[in-house]
C-alpha positions as CSV (number, residue, x, y, z in Angstrom):
1,M,14.0,-41.4,25.4
2,K,16.9,-43.4,26.0
3,V,19.5,-43.3,23.1
4,S,22.3,-45.8,22.7
5,R,25.9,-44.6,22.9
6,S,26.6,-46.1,19.4
7,G,23.2,-44.4,18.0
8,Y,24.4,-41.0,19.5
9,Y,27.8,-41.2,18.1
10,K,26.5,-42.2,14.7
11,W,24.5,-39.2,14.7
12,K,27.2,-36.9,16.0
13,I,29.5,-37.8,13.0
14,T,27.0,-38.0,10.4
15,P,27.5,-34.7,8.3
16,K,24.6,-32.4,7.6
17,S,22.7,-32.2,4.5
18,A,22.6,-29.3,2.3
19,R,19.2,-28.5,3.3
20,Q,19.9,-28.6,7.1
21,V,22.8,-26.3,6.4
22,E,20.6,-24.1,4.6
23,N,17.9,-24.1,7.2
24,E,20.4,-23.0,9.7
25,Q,21.7,-20.1,7.8
26,I,18.1,-19.0,7.1
27,S,17.4,-19.5,10.4
28,K,19.9,-16.9,11.6
29,I,18.6,-14.4,9.4
30,I,14.9,-14.8,10.5
31,R,16.0,-14.5,14.2
32,K,17.8,-11.5,13.4
33,E,15.1,-9.6,11.5
34,F,12.3,-10.8,14.0
35,H,14.1,-9.4,16.9
36,K,15.2,-6.5,15.1
37,S,11.5,-5.7,14.6
38,G,10.6,-6.2,18.4
39,D,9.1,-9.5,17.7
40,K,6.3,-8.1,15.7
41,F,6.9,-9.2,12.2
42,S,4.8,-12.4,11.2
43,Y,6.2,-15.1,8.8
44,R,4.9,-13.5,5.9
45,I,6.8,-10.3,6.3
46,I,9.9,-12.1,7.1
47,T,9.5,-14.2,3.7
48,M,9.4,-10.9,2.0
49,I,12.5,-9.7,3.2
50,L,14.5,-12.9,2.7
51,K,13.4,-12.0,-0.8
52,R,14.1,-8.6,-1.2
53,K,16.8,-7.7,1.1
54,Y,18.7,-11.2,1.0
55,N,17.9,-12.4,-2.3
56,I,16.6,-15.4,-0.7
57,Q,13.6,-17.4,-2.3
58,C,12.0,-19.1,0.4
59,N,8.4,-20.5,0.7
60,H,6.4,-19.0,3.3
61,K,5.4,-22.3,4.9
62,R,9.2,-23.0,5.4
63,V,9.7,-19.8,7.1
64,L,6.4,-20.4,9.0
65,R,8.1,-23.7,10.0
66,L,11.5,-22.6,10.8
67,M,10.0,-19.6,13.1
68,R,7.9,-22.3,15.0
69,S,11.0,-24.5,15.7
70,M,12.5,-21.4,17.2
71,N,9.5,-20.4,19.0
72,L,9.1,-17.2,17.2
73,R,5.7,-15.9,17.2
74,S,4.8,-12.6,16.1
75,I,2.5,-10.2,18.6
76,I,-1.0,-10.5,17.7
77,R,-2.7,-7.3,16.5
78,R,-5.0,-6.0,19.3
79,K,-9.0,-5.5,18.1
80,T,-10.0,-2.2,17.1
81,K,-12.7,-0.5,19.3
82,G,-15.8,0.5,17.6
83,C,-16.7,3.3,15.6
84,T,-18.6,6.2,16.6
85,I,-21.8,6.8,14.5
86,V,-23.7,10.1,14.5
87,R,-27.4,10.9,13.6
88,G,-28.6,13.9,10.9
89,N,-26.3,15.9,8.8
90,E,-25.4,14.7,5.1
91,F,-25.4,10.8,5.0
92,E,-24.6,8.7,1.8
93,E,-25.0,5.2,0.9
94,N,-22.3,2.5,1.2
95,I,-21.4,2.7,-2.6
96,L,-18.0,1.0,-1.7
97,N,-19.8,-2.0,-0.2
98,R,-16.6,-3.7,0.9
99,D,-15.6,-3.9,-2.4
100,F,-11.9,-2.8,-1.4
101,K,-10.0,-3.9,-4.7
102,A,-9.2,-1.1,-6.8
103,D,-7.9,-1.6,-10.4
104,N,-6.3,1.8,-10.8
105,I,-4.7,4.1,-8.6
106,N,-6.7,7.1,-7.2
107,E,-9.8,4.9,-8.2
108,K,-11.1,4.1,-4.4
109,R,-9.7,5.7,-1.0
110,V,-10.9,5.3,2.4
111,T,-10.3,7.9,5.4
112,D,-10.7,7.9,9.1
113,V,-9.5,9.3,12.3
114,T,-7.9,7.6,15.2
115,Y,-7.2,8.7,18.9
116,L,-4.0,8.9,20.3
117,K,-2.3,10.0,23.6
118,Y,1.3,11.6,24.5
119,G,2.8,13.0,27.9
120,E,5.0,11.1,30.4
121,N,3.0,7.8,30.3
122,N,1.3,8.5,27.0
123,D,-1.8,9.3,28.7
124,E,-1.8,12.9,30.0
125,H,-3.0,14.7,26.7
126,K,-4.9,13.7,23.7
127,A,-4.3,13.8,19.9
128,Y,-6.0,13.0,16.7
129,L,-4.6,11.3,13.7
130,S,-6.6,11.7,10.1
131,A,-5.6,10.1,7.0
132,V,-6.5,8.9,3.4
133,K,-5.4,5.8,2.1
134,D,-5.7,4.4,-1.7
135,L,-7.2,1.3,-1.9
136,Y,-4.9,0.4,-4.9
137,N,-1.7,-0.1,-3.4
138,G,-2.5,0.9,0.5
139,E,-0.4,4.1,0.3
140,I,-1.5,7.0,2.7
141,I,-2.0,9.9,0.4
142,S,-2.2,12.4,3.2
143,W,-2.5,12.6,7.0
144,V,-2.8,15.4,9.7
145,V,-2.5,15.4,13.4
146,S,-4.3,17.7,15.5
147,K,-4.9,18.2,19.2
148,T,-8.8,18.4,18.7
149,N,-11.1,16.1,16.7
150,D,-12.9,18.9,14.9
151,N,-13.8,19.5,11.2
152,P,-10.6,21.4,10.4
153,L,-8.8,18.3,11.0
154,V,-10.7,16.4,8.7
155,M,-10.9,19.5,6.0
156,K,-6.9,19.7,6.1
157,T,-6.6,15.9,5.5
158,I,-8.9,15.9,2.6
159,K,-7.6,19.1,0.8
160,A,-4.1,17.6,1.3
161,A,-5.1,14.6,-0.5
162,I,-7.0,16.6,-3.4
163,E,-3.9,18.9,-3.5
164,A,-1.2,15.7,-3.9
165,N,-3.3,14.6,-6.8
166,P,-5.1,17.3,-8.6
167,G,-8.0,16.4,-11.0
168,V,-8.6,12.7,-9.7
169,T,-12.2,11.7,-8.9
170,P,-12.0,8.9,-6.7
171,I,-14.8,7.2,-4.7
172,L,-14.0,8.4,-1.0
173,H,-15.4,6.2,1.9
174,S,-15.6,7.1,5.6
175,D,-17.6,6.3,8.6
176,R,-20.8,8.7,9.6
177,G,-18.9,10.7,11.9
178,F,-19.8,14.3,12.2
179,Q,-16.8,15.6,10.0
180,Y,-17.7,13.6,7.3
181,T,-21.3,14.5,7.1
182,S,-20.7,18.4,7.8
183,K,-21.8,20.9,5.2
184,E,-18.1,21.7,4.6
185,Y,-16.9,18.5,3.8
186,V,-19.7,17.6,1.6
187,R,-19.1,20.9,-0.3
188,E,-15.5,20.3,-0.7
189,V,-15.4,16.8,-2.0
190,S,-18.3,17.6,-4.3
191,K,-16.5,20.5,-5.8
192,A,-13.6,18.0,-6.3
193,G,-15.6,15.8,-8.3
194,I,-15.2,12.9,-5.6
195,T,-17.8,10.5,-4.7
196,R,-18.8,10.0,-1.1
197,S,-19.4,6.6,0.2
198,M,-20.4,5.7,4.0
199,L,-20.1,2.5,6.1
200,R,-23.5,1.2,7.3
201,V,-24.6,2.1,10.7
202,G,-22.8,0.2,13.2
203,R,-20.7,-1.7,10.7
204,C,-17.0,-0.6,11.3
205,I,-15.9,-3.7,9.1
206,D,-17.2,-1.6,6.2
207,N,-13.9,0.6,6.6
208,A,-11.8,-2.5,7.1
209,P,-8.7,-1.3,5.2
210,M,-8.5,2.1,7.2
211,E,-8.8,0.0,10.4
212,S,-6.3,-2.4,9.3
213,F,-3.7,0.6,9.0
214,W,-4.4,2.1,12.1
215,S,-3.8,-1.5,13.8
216,H,-0.4,-1.9,12.0
217,F,0.5,1.9,13.2
218,K,-0.1,1.3,16.9
219,D,1.1,-2.3,17.0
220,E,4.1,-2.0,15.2
221,Y,5.2,1.5,16.3
222,Y,2.9,3.5,18.7
223,Y,2.3,1.1,21.7
224,D,6.2,0.6,22.0
225,H,7.2,4.0,22.3
226,T,6.4,7.1,24.7
227,F,5.6,10.4,23.3
228,I,6.5,13.1,25.8
229,T,5.6,15.8,23.8
230,Y,3.2,16.8,20.9
231,E,5.9,17.6,18.6
232,E,7.5,14.0,19.3
233,L,4.4,12.3,18.5
234,V,4.0,14.2,15.0
235,S,7.6,13.4,14.1
236,G,6.9,9.7,15.1
237,I,4.0,9.5,13.2
238,A,5.7,10.9,10.2
239,G,8.6,8.4,10.4
240,Y,6.3,5.4,10.7
241,I,4.2,6.7,7.7
242,N,7.3,7.3,5.7
243,Y,8.5,3.7,6.3
244,Y,4.8,2.2,5.6
245,N,4.9,3.8,2.2
246,N,8.4,3.4,1.0
247,E,10.1,0.4,3.2
248,R,7.3,-1.8,4.5
249,Y,6.8,-4.8,2.2
250,Q,3.3,-5.9,1.3
251,W,2.4,-9.5,0.8
252,K,-0.8,-8.6,-1.7
253,L,1.6,-6.3,-3.4
254,K,4.1,-9.0,-4.5
255,S,6.5,-8.1,-2.0
256,L,6.6,-4.5,-3.1
257,T,6.1,-1.3,-0.9
258,P,3.1,0.8,-1.8
259,V,5.3,3.4,-3.5
260,E,7.3,0.9,-5.5
261,Y,3.9,-0.8,-6.5
262,R,2.5,2.5,-7.5
263,K,5.7,3.4,-9.6
264,Q,5.5,0.0,-11.4
265,A,2.1,0.5,-12.5
266,A,2.7,4.2,-13.8
């Protein structure tokens, strides 16, 4: 496109509007926070950071527009693999039935186990992370790492969740893996007054909130790090979960962290 010399100089000397100046200032912060996240933060998270960290009220559509103008695009989360289903043992109905909204804390919880690796290239040794998540505020209530995917891994996780909030009787939703259908598991949750719920056969989306957390953990942290030792892996998991519960702003929680949201409701 050809521009006349007079037109160019007119554009050159025309003062910037207040909106343009503001956009430039906000864009600098957006670029800084985006790259600080390893190019992972979406426009929604950036919007919350502007509000909470910089006290800048900025519509999320405007943030998206500015990010696009700078060609800043967050990394798309990878699709999770299918779930493992076993036959037999103690099954329960899908009581939760994809109703993931909880009006109160300790009302509904989900749990699951995910597979991890560690070693020189993150592919030499296996590890398993088990966790319980509260659907009211998305907080990770308890978590345990083990080198073996067995009943003790899940039992330690469930007992830790019970001990963290003694006396509460939530619905606890899981897949149909062997750990969640074992007699020991059934006995422990029944003794605590917890109502069991299980996803339908082959329907991993029935446990979408837990799958969502695994996806955030892996895409925002795990895939970007190499854990030489088991201890390094456990330490990294601890750090991320602490960040997720206490520092990571949540869009559906009105830009609060899970812990902030829980304390606000207390």
